[in-house]
C-alpha positions as CSV (number, residue, x, y, z in Angstrom):
1,M,236.6,85.9,-230.6
2,G,233.9,85.0,-228.6
3,G,233.9,84.6,-224.8
4,I,233.9,87.3,-222.2
5,R,235.9,90.2,-222.0
6,I,238.0,90.9,-218.8
7,P,240.4,93.8,-219.5
8,F,243.2,94.2,-217.2
9,V,244.9,97.6,-217.6
10,R,248.2,98.3,-215.5
11,I,249.3,101.8,-214.5
12,Q,253.5,102.0,-213.6
13,S,254.0,104.9,-212.4
14,K,256.8,106.6,-209.6
15,E,255.7,106.4,-206.2
16,G,254.2,109.2,-204.4
17,R,250.1,109.3,-206.0
18,T,247.6,109.3,-203.4
19,P,245.3,107.3,-203.1
20,Q,242.4,109.4,-204.2
21,Q,244.1,110.4,-207.5
22,K,244.5,106.2,-208.3
23,E,240.8,106.5,-207.7
24,D,240.1,109.3,-210.1
25,L,242.0,108.0,-213.1
26,A,241.1,104.1,-212.3
27,K,237.5,105.6,-212.6
28,A,238.2,107.6,-215.7
29,I,239.6,104.3,-217.6
30,I,236.9,102.8,-216.8
31,E,234.4,105.1,-217.9
32,T,236.4,105.6,-221.1
33,M,236.5,102.0,-221.4
34,I,232.7,101.4,-221.0
35,E,232.1,104.5,-223.1
36,Q,233.8,102.4,-225.9
37,G,232.1,99.3,-225.5
38,Y,235.2,97.9,-224.2
39,A,234.1,95.7,-221.6
40,N,231.3,95.6,-218.6
41,K,232.0,97.5,-215.9
42,D,232.4,95.3,-213.8
43,A,234.8,92.9,-216.2
44,I,237.5,96.1,-216.2
45,R,240.5,96.0,-213.6
46,V,242.9,98.8,-213.3
47,I,246.2,97.9,-211.3
48,F,248.4,100.5,-210.1
49,E,252.2,99.5,-210.0
50,D,254.2,102.1,-207.9
51,M,257.9,102.2,-208.8
52,A,260.8,103.7,-206.3
53,K,263.1,106.5,-208.1
54,D,265.5,103.9,-208.3
55,D,264.1,100.9,-209.9
56,Y,263.9,102.3,-213.4
57,Y,265.7,104.9,-215.8
58,S,264.3,106.8,-218.8
59,G,267.1,108.5,-221.6
60,D,267.1,111.7,-219.9
61,D,269.0,110.3,-216.6
62,Y,272.0,109.6,-219.3
């Protein structure tokens, strides 16, 4: 498939991460995607979604 690739990476995690932690993770993800030839730096988007503890459940909760 041709065309422009604009990958979006969505990170869903519990709230409480600092802006610096998010920035560091975003940089690592972007650098890895560039190294793998996935897309150009300016095309990659990393989106963080903070979730409150009451907004999700895991198998360990039961």
